[in-house]
N, C-alpha and C positions, 0 to 999 in steps of 0.2 A: 504494500500500500504506500502511496506517495505521501510525503509530508504535507502536500497541498490538498489532499483528498477532502472534498466537500468544502474547501475554504471559499468563502464568499468574497469575490474581488470586484471592485469598481475600477473600470478602465477609463482614464481621461486622456484621450488622444485625438487630435483633429485630422490626422491623415488616415483616410479610410482604409487604404491598403495595410498600413501599419497596425491599425486597430483590428482588422480582420486576422492578421497574422498573430497578434497578441492573444486574441480570443482562442485561436486554434492551439497555440502553445499552452495556454492556461488549462483549457479543457483536456488536452492530452495529458497534462500533469495531474489531473483529477480535480482541479478547482472548478467553481461555479462562477461564471461571469454574471453579476447581478445587473450590470448596465454598462453602456459605453457612451461617453459624452465627448463632444467636440468643442464645447464652449464652457465658460465658467458658469453661466446661468443653468445650463443643462446638467452640469456636474453637481451643482448645489441642490438642484431639484432631485436628482437621483440619490444623492447622499441622504436626503431626508426620507426618501421613499423606499430605499432598497436595503438598508441595514447591512452594509458591507463590514467585513472583519478587517479588511486591508484595502488600500487603493494603490493603483499604479498610475503615476502622473507623468505626462510629458510636460516639459517646461513651457514651450511655446504652443499656443492654441490658435483657434480661428480668430479672425478679425483683430489681429495684433494683440491679443490677450495673452497673459501668462497664467499659470495655474497657482499663482501666489494666494489668491483668495480661497481657492479650493484647499490648499495646504492648511491655511488658517482655520477653515471650517472643520477639517479633519482633526486638527489639533484640539479644537474646542470640544470635540466629541470623544477625544481619546482614541481615535482610530489611527493606527500606524499607516505609513505610506512609503512607497518607493518612488523616487524621482529619477526618471530615465532621461538623461541629457548628455550632451557633449560638452557642456560648460564645466569649467573648473569650479570646485566647491567655494573658493574664495570670491568668485564673481556672482554667487547666488544670493538672493535676499535672505535675511536672517530666518524667516519663517520656515525655510527648507532645512535648516540645521537639525530639526527634530526628526527628519526622515532619513531613509537609507538612500545613498546615491548609487545609481547604476549607470555606468558609462556606456554610451552608444558607440558603435554597435555592440550587441551582446548576444550570447548564445542562450538557449533555453535553460541550460543548467545554471548559468549565471543569473538569469531572471528568477528561477526557483530559489536559489540561494539568497538572493536579495530579499525576496518576500519572506523567507524563513527568518532572516536576520531582523527584518522589520517587526515581525510577530514576537520575537524575543526581546524587543525593546532597544535594539541597536539604533544608532543615528549617525549622521555625518559628524556631529560634535563629539561622539564617544570614540 
């Protein structure tokens, strides 16, 4: 059984192809994707409606938005997250320090390990 078996994951990714690939990777690892959002408003709506255990965020979203407000919403609810980005940690806003950083591009095994670290309470700051 996978460490991600039945894990409820919210995916915040504006690129449709990347979001589809992420869904496939997560489902193959045993996780349940509770929603996919391309914008901040959609992500916050899904956050309230889907009860995820963890979230996977892309930094840059549609309409020149970033997932900063989503990370803040997750933090307020005590939901861990993984931030997938090519940005260096010291260039990220402070709100992302409570999450786990996953450098792009990444393999499924790296994605799974990052989600597991987030669930154990690891963060960029730790």
